[in-house]
N, CA, C and O of each residue as an XYZ file, in Angstrom:
520
protein
N      13.620     17.996      4.472
C      14.338     17.690      3.262
C      14.452     18.980      2.458
O      13.453     19.631      2.154
N      15.647     19.322      2.132
C      15.899     20.533      1.379
C      15.354     20.418     -0.045
O      15.614     19.431     -0.733
N      14.597     21.428     -0.486
C      14.076     21.461     -1.843
C      12.808     20.663     -2.069
O      12.384     20.505     -3.214
N      12.188     20.155     -1.015
C      10.998     19.317     -1.169
C       9.857     20.081     -1.849
O       9.010     19.478     -2.509
N       9.838     21.405     -1.686
C       8.781     22.209     -2.301
C       8.868     22.196     -3.818
O       7.885     22.493     -4.496
N      10.028     21.858     -4.357
C      10.257     21.868     -5.801
C      10.039     20.501     -6.453
O      10.108     20.387     -7.677
N       9.779     19.477     -5.664
C       9.624     18.116     -6.187
C       8.206     17.915     -6.691
O       7.238     18.275     -6.021
N       8.093     17.339     -7.876
C       6.791     16.998     -8.436
C       6.765     15.488     -8.623
O       7.698     14.915     -9.185
N       5.713     14.849     -8.162
C       5.602     13.415     -8.360
C       4.956     12.740     -7.174
O       4.628     13.371     -6.170
N       4.786     11.462     -7.314
C       4.194     10.652     -6.269
C       5.292     10.210     -5.314
O       6.200      9.480     -5.710
N       5.219     10.639     -4.079
C       6.207     10.274     -3.068
C       5.612      9.175     -2.198
O       4.557      9.351     -1.590
N       6.292      8.056     -2.148
C       5.789      6.896     -1.420
C       6.760      6.562     -0.304
O       7.972      6.511     -0.513
N       6.223      6.338      0.866
C       7.025      5.945      2.011
C       6.699      4.491      2.338
O       5.531      4.107      2.405
N       7.732      3.696      2.540
C       7.545      2.278      2.795
C       8.193      1.914      4.123
O       9.355      2.236      4.370
N       7.437      1.247      4.964
C       7.956      0.764      6.240
C       7.583     -0.710      6.395
O       6.469     -1.104      6.052
N       8.503     -1.522      6.907
C       8.185     -2.937      7.121
C       7.341     -3.125      8.376
O       7.521     -2.428      9.375
N       6.421     -4.077      8.305
C       5.563     -4.402      9.435
C       5.530     -5.916      9.565
O       5.119     -6.611      8.636
N       5.956     -6.427     10.701
C       5.933     -7.860     10.952
C       4.599     -8.209     11.599
O       4.277     -7.729     12.686
N       3.825     -9.053     10.915
C       2.517     -9.452     11.422
C       2.531    -10.909     11.824
O       3.030    -11.765     11.093
N       1.986    -11.178     12.978
C       1.783    -12.558     13.416
C       0.282    -12.800     13.433
O      -0.474    -12.079     14.083
N      -0.129    -13.823     12.709
C      -1.552    -14.135     12.591
C      -2.033    -14.817     13.865
O      -1.480    -15.832     14.288
N      -3.066    -14.248     14.467
C      -3.706    -14.830     15.641
C      -5.109    -15.255     15.216
O      -5.991    -14.411     15.060
N      -5.316    -16.536     15.030
C      -6.594    -17.036     14.505
C      -7.758    -16.812     15.465
O      -8.914    -16.982     15.077
N      -7.473    -16.435     16.709
C      -8.568    -16.178     17.642
C      -9.156    -14.776     17.466
O     -10.226    -14.485     18.002
N      -8.466    -13.903     16.718
C      -8.960    -12.542     16.503
C      -9.966    -12.495     15.363
O      -9.832    -13.206     14.367
N     -10.975    -11.645     15.525
C     -11.888    -11.390     14.410
C     -11.154    -10.509     13.402
O     -10.112     -9.939     13.725
N     -11.679    -10.394     12.198
C     -11.044     -9.568     11.182
C     -10.993     -8.106     11.629
O     -10.037     -7.394     11.324
N     -12.031     -7.659     12.358
C     -12.053     -6.280     12.866
C     -10.958     -6.082     13.905
O     -10.247     -5.078     13.870
N     -10.813     -7.027     14.826
C      -9.766     -6.914     15.844
C      -8.376     -6.998     15.223
O      -7.453     -6.308     15.658
N      -8.230     -7.839     14.213
C      -6.947     -7.951     13.516
C      -6.620     -6.633     12.809
O      -5.477     -6.179     12.845
N      -7.609     -6.024     12.172
C      -7.403     -4.735     11.502
C      -7.037     -3.653     12.512
O      -6.182     -2.813     12.231
N      -7.671     -3.661     13.682
C      -7.335     -2.690     14.730
C      -5.909     -2.888     15.226
O      -5.198     -1.920     15.496
N      -5.493     -4.152     15.345
C      -4.123     -4.454     15.767
C      -3.121     -3.918     14.743
O      -2.105     -3.327     15.108
N      -3.414     -4.129     13.470
C      -2.540     -3.621     12.410
C      -2.494     -2.093     12.451
O      -1.423     -1.498     12.329
N      -3.648     -1.465     12.621
C      -3.706     -0.009     12.679
C      -2.864      0.515     13.841
O      -2.152      1.509     13.692
N      -2.940     -0.135     14.979
C      -2.146      0.278     16.148
C      -0.648      0.143     15.859
O       0.125      1.055     16.153
N      -0.237     -0.989     15.287
C       1.170     -1.194     14.954
C       1.650     -0.145     13.950
O       2.760      0.375     14.067
N       0.810      0.156     12.972
C       1.194      1.129     11.961
C       1.327      2.531     12.553
O       2.213      3.287     12.154
N       0.459      2.883     13.495
C       0.572      4.198     14.118
C       1.852      4.306     14.945
O       2.454      5.378     15.016
N       2.272      3.209     15.569
C       3.544      3.208     16.304
C       4.741      3.346     15.365
O       5.758      3.930     15.737
N       4.620      2.808     14.146
C       5.712      2.879     13.169
C       5.949      4.288     12.655
O       7.045      4.591     12.184
N       4.958      5.148     12.732
C       5.080      6.486     12.154
C       6.232      7.288     12.767
O       6.727      8.228     12.144
N       6.653      6.936     13.951
C       7.795      7.653     14.543
C       9.106      7.302     13.843
O      10.137      7.916     14.118
N       9.074      6.320     12.943
C      10.261      5.921     12.180
C      10.100      6.191     10.682
O      10.887      5.686      9.882
N       9.109      6.967     10.295
C       8.829      7.136      8.864
C       9.906      7.897      8.096
O       9.876      7.926      6.866
N      10.838      8.502      8.786
C      11.922      9.246      8.141
C      13.186      8.398      7.959
O      14.127      8.823      7.290
N      13.206      7.222      8.543
C      14.411      6.395      8.580
C      14.590      5.631      7.266
O      13.644      5.002      6.792
N      15.783      5.673      6.671
C      16.025      4.900      5.442
C      15.864      3.399      5.682
O      16.193      2.890      6.753
N      15.357      2.705      4.671
C      15.164      1.256      4.792
C      16.468      0.521      5.084
O      16.455     -0.508      5.759
N      17.588      1.032      4.589
C      18.873      0.370      4.866
C      19.168      0.361      6.368
O      19.719     -0.613      6.882
N      18.811      1.426      7.068
C      18.996      1.456      8.526
C      18.062      0.461      9.210
O      18.466     -0.258     10.124
N      16.813      0.429      8.758
C      15.845     -0.491      9.361
C      16.287     -1.935      9.152
O      16.150     -2.763     10.053
N      16.814     -2.239      7.975
C      17.305     -3.591      7.696
C      18.453     -3.949      8.639
O      18.489     -5.052      9.184
N      19.379     -3.028      8.828
C      20.505     -3.331      9.723
C      20.040     -3.465     11.170
O      20.569     -4.299     11.905
N      19.068     -2.665     11.595
C      18.536     -2.768     12.957
C      17.759     -4.064     13.160
O      17.727     -4.603     14.267
N      17.133     -4.567     12.098
C      16.269     -5.746     12.222
C      17.051     -7.014     12.525
O      16.541     -7.929     13.172
N      18.296     -7.065     12.052
C      19.087     -8.265     12.234
C      18.673     -9.408     11.329
O      19.154    -10.529     11.495
N      17.786     -9.148     10.370
C      17.308    -10.204      9.478
C      18.376    -10.639      8.482
O      18.469    -11.817      8.136
N      19.181     -9.685      8.024
C      20.220    -10.002      7.066
C      19.694    -10.424      5.709
O      20.421    -11.035      4.926
N      18.431    -10.104      5.417
C      17.839    -10.444      4.125
C      16.790     -9.400      3.790
O      16.720     -8.356      4.440
N      15.989     -9.667      2.799
C      14.948     -8.717      2.407
C      13.984     -8.454      3.555
O      13.663     -9.349      4.337
N      13.531     -7.209      3.637
C      12.562     -6.844      4.659
C      11.132     -7.223      4.281
O      10.273     -7.359      5.152
N      10.877     -7.392      2.993
C       9.513     -7.562      2.523
C       9.335     -8.862      1.750
O      10.156     -9.205      0.899
N       8.256     -9.582      2.053
C       7.844    -10.690      1.202
C       6.383    -10.522      0.795
O       5.884    -11.216     -0.091
N       5.712     -9.589      1.460
C       4.332     -9.273      1.165
C       4.202     -7.765      1.064
O       4.859     -7.028      1.800
N       3.360     -7.309      0.158
C       3.170     -5.877     -0.030
C       1.707     -5.541      0.191
O       0.826     -6.144     -0.422
N       1.449     -4.584      1.064
C       0.104     -4.072      1.302
C       0.076     -2.635      0.804
O       0.883     -1.807      1.227
N      -0.850     -2.344     -0.091
C      -0.972     -1.000     -0.644
C      -2.350     -0.464     -0.301
O      -3.364     -1.070     -0.645
N      -2.383      0.674      0.377
C      -3.642      1.373      0.598
C      -3.559      2.646     -0.214
O      -2.831      3.575      0.136
N      -4.309      2.683     -1.296
C      -4.260      3.821     -2.212
C      -5.201      4.900     -1.695
O      -6.410      4.852     -1.924
N      -4.633      5.868     -0.998
C      -5.468      6.896     -0.383
C      -5.270      8.267     -1.018
O      -5.530      9.289     -0.384
N      -4.815      8.291     -2.254
C      -4.693      9.580     -2.929
C      -6.036      9.922     -3.573
O      -6.782      9.026     -3.967
N      -6.342     11.203     -3.682
C      -7.665     11.592     -4.197
C      -7.824     11.289     -5.681
O      -6.982     11.652     -6.502
N      -8.913     10.621     -6.001
C      -9.269     10.341     -7.389
C     -10.741     10.677     -7.542
O     -11.594     10.045     -6.919
N     -11.035     11.644     -8.344
C     -12.419     12.029     -8.605
C     -12.846     11.402     -9.916
O     -12.380     11.812    -10.979
N     -13.710     10.430     -9.858
C     -14.168      9.740    -11.052
C     -15.300     10.524    -11.716
O     -16.231     10.982    -11.054
N     -15.199     10.667    -13.034
C     -16.254     11.263    -13.851
C     -16.644     12.672    -13.411
O     -17.803     13.064    -13.550
N     -15.700     13.425    -12.888
C     -16.001     14.786    -12.480
C     -15.364     15.736    -13.487
O     -14.162     15.667    -13.742
N     -16.159     16.604    -14.044
C     -15.690     17.501    -15.086
C     -16.103     18.923    -14.736
O     -17.248     19.174    -14.359
N     -15.174     19.838    -14.862
C     -15.482     21.231    -14.610
C     -15.640     21.922    -15.955
O     -14.651     22.195    -16.635
N     -16.874     22.205    -16.339
C     -17.167     22.788    -17.648
C     -16.706     24.231    -17.756
O     -16.523     24.731    -18.866
N     -16.512     24.923    -16.623
C     -16.158     26.334    -16.655
C     -14.690     26.567    -16.982
O     -14.344     27.642    -17.472
N     -13.834     25.617    -16.733
C     -12.411     25.788    -16.985
C     -12.089     25.403    -18.419
O     -12.397     24.297    -18.863
N     -11.460     26.337    -19.145
C     -11.131     26.095    -20.543
C      -9.798     25.387    -20.719
O      -9.636     24.606    -21.656
N      -8.855     25.644    -19.846
C      -7.501     25.094    -19.991
C      -7.331     23.807    -19.192
O      -6.456     23.717    -18.330
N      -8.160     22.823    -19.475
C      -8.062     21.550    -18.769
C      -7.825     20.424    -19.755
O      -8.132     20.535    -20.942
N      -7.279     19.356    -19.247
C      -7.068     18.140    -20.021
C      -7.833     17.031    -19.328
O      -7.701     16.839    -18.119
N      -8.624     16.309    -20.082
C      -9.352     15.174    -19.526
C      -8.560     13.900    -19.791
O      -8.184     13.623    -20.930
N      -8.309     13.128    -18.743
C      -7.614     11.859    -18.860
C      -8.544     10.753    -18.392
O      -9.277     10.914    -17.416
N      -8.509      9.654    -19.078
C      -9.309      8.498    -18.693
C      -8.397      7.300    -18.543
O      -7.527      7.061    -19.381
N      -8.596      6.553    -17.483
C      -7.838      5.333    -17.255
C      -8.614      4.188    -17.882
O      -9.712      3.851    -17.440
N      -8.043      3.605    -18.901
C      -8.719      2.510    -19.583
C      -8.416      1.176    -18.931
O      -9.307      0.343    -18.764
N      -7.163      0.975    -18.562
C      -6.768     -0.298    -17.975
C      -5.456     -0.089    -17.233
O      -4.583      0.645    -17.696
N      -5.323     -0.724    -16.104
C      -4.083     -0.641    -15.339
C      -3.669     -2.041    -14.936
O      -4.490     -2.837    -14.481
N      -2.405     -2.331    -15.103
C      -1.871     -3.617    -14.685
C      -0.802     -3.340    -13.635
O       0.177     -2.642    -13.896
N      -1.002     -3.892    -12.457
C      -0.034     -3.719    -11.386
C       0.605     -5.072    -11.121
O      -0.084     -6.059    -10.867
N       1.920     -5.105    -11.184
C       2.646     -6.352    -10.979
C       3.803     -6.096    -10.032
O       4.543     -5.125    -10.188
N       3.951     -6.956     -9.067
C       5.086     -6.864     -8.157
C       5.801     -8.211     -8.135
O       5.305     -9.196     -8.683
N       6.930     -8.245     -7.520
C       7.689     -9.493     -7.381
C       7.539    -10.091     -5.982
O       8.292    -10.988     -5.600
N       6.566     -9.590     -5.222
C       6.346    -10.107     -3.875
C       5.490    -11.363     -3.920
O       4.708    -11.558     -4.851
N       5.640    -12.206     -2.920
C       4.852    -13.430     -2.859
C       3.356    -13.119     -2.825
O       2.556    -13.808     -3.458
N       2.991    -12.082     -2.084
C       1.594    -11.696     -1.955
C       1.496    -10.177     -1.972
O       2.260     -9.494     -1.290
N       0.561     -9.652     -2.749
C       0.289     -8.215     -2.783
C      -1.195     -8.016     -2.553
O      -2.028     -8.606     -3.242
N      -1.520     -7.180     -1.579
C      -2.898     -6.832     -1.262
C      -3.068     -5.349     -1.545
O      -2.325     -4.525     -1.012
N      -4.046     -5.002     -2.385
C      -4.293     -3.608     -2.736
C      -5.700     -3.239     -2.302
O      -6.665     -3.903     -2.679
N      -5.819     -2.176     -1.507
C      -7.103     -1.661     -1.060
C      -7.208     -0.225     -1.557
O      -6.301      0.582     -1.351
N      -8.319      0.084     -2.210
C      -8.510      1.434     -2.745
C      -9.954      1.863     -2.544
O     -10.877      1.133     -2.906
N     -10.158      3.057     -1.963
C     -11.532      3.564     -1.844
C     -12.043      4.017     -3.204
O     -11.387      4.789     -3.903
N     -13.216      3.530     -3.563
C     -13.874      3.931     -4.805
C     -15.303      4.315     -4.434
O     -16.096      3.478     -4.003
N     -15.610      5.584     -4.609
C     -16.910      6.125     -4.209
C     -17.144      5.805     -2.733
O     -16.380      6.255     -1.879
N     -18.173      5.047     -2.426
C     -18.537      4.753     -1.034
C     -18.073      3.377     -0.559
O     -18.395      2.975      0.559
N     -17.320      2.648     -1.391
C     -16.891      1.297     -1.026
C     -15.376      1.175     -1.176
O     -14.716      2.099     -1.651
N     -14.841      0.049     -0.774
C     -13.428     -0.242     -0.943
C     -13.253     -1.368     -1.951
O     -13.945     -2.385     -1.899
N     -12.332     -1.169     -2.850
C     -11.942     -2.227     -3.778
C     -10.776     -2.972     -3.145
O      -9.813     -2.347     -2.701
N     -10.848     -4.288     -3.097
C      -9.780     -5.110     -2.516
C      -9.349     -6.127     -3.559
O     -10.176     -6.845     -4.121
N      -8.044     -6.183     -3.813
C      -7.551     -7.190     -4.752
C      -6.299     -7.854     -4.202
O      -5.468     -7.216     -3.555
N      -6.184     -9.136     -4.468
C      -5.029     -9.935     -4.072
C      -4.280    -10.362     -5.326
O      -4.887    -10.797     -6.304
N      -2.971    -10.237     -5.290
C      -2.115    -10.742     -6.358
C      -1.085    -11.629     -5.673
O      -0.518    -11.249     -4.649
N      -0.842    -12.806     -6.235
C       0.072    -13.733     -5.582
C       0.858    -14.506     -6.619
O       0.458    -14.625     -7.777
N       2.000    -15.035     -6.166
C       2.818    -15.873     -7.019
C       2.472    -17.331     -6.757
O       2.407    -17.774     -5.611
N       2.252    -18.064     -7.839
C       1.840    -19.465     -7.723
C       2.865    -20.336     -7.013
O       2.500    -21.362     -6.438
N       4.129    -19.958     -7.038
C       5.123    -20.804     -6.369
C       5.033    -20.716     -4.844
O       5.624    -21.535     -4.141
N       4.295    -19.723     -4.329
C       4.140    -19.580     -2.878
C       2.736    -19.920     -2.384
O       2.569    -20.359     -1.246
N       1.731    -19.722     -3.226
C       0.350    -19.911     -2.820
C      -0.410    -20.688     -3.885
O      -0.117    -20.600     -5.077
N      -1.391    -21.448     -3.421
C      -2.335    -22.081     -4.339
C      -3.577    -21.220     -4.388
O      -3.947    -20.600     -3.391
N      -4.230    -21.175     -5.549
C      -5.426    -20.341     -5.712
C      -6.468    -20.637     -4.626
O      -7.133    -19.719     -4.147
N      -6.614    -21.894     -4.237
C      -7.598    -22.263     -3.219
C      -7.274    -21.604     -1.873
O      -8.183    -21.284     -1.108
N      -5.998    -21.403     -1.585
C      -5.590    -20.768     -0.335
C      -6.017    -19.308     -0.308
O      -6.470    -18.806      0.721
N      -5.872    -18.632     -1.435
C      -6.216    -17.209     -1.511
C      -7.726    -17.007     -1.561
O      -8.254    -16.088     -0.934
N      -8.422    -17.868     -2.309
C      -9.885    -17.729     -2.407
C     -10.521    -18.044     -1.073
O     -11.744    -17.985     -0.943
């Protein structure tokens, strides 16, 4: 991409993944299956979504569920006292809202993963998600 060195900001790449739930798989095996499918998709990471939609033959939206793995570096409570020209920012509260039926967000925090589910009541009942 011409001029990519001059772009500042968060660049996000989105690819559709069709998952079929196999209840005989353990959660670990299911995660491995997803990882394998995602690694195969990387050969298409440059393709515009409009092309993928036309190739899919779906004729509708590609996404009804959103999975976000936040893997950008975030150093919590780390301060460099030696640097004078720094700005300290603190995140007090963040609200993430999407229009997808189901949104799953996974984020590494220190040594663990934070997992959150967001869903629309017209598609899911709370008991189903819990």
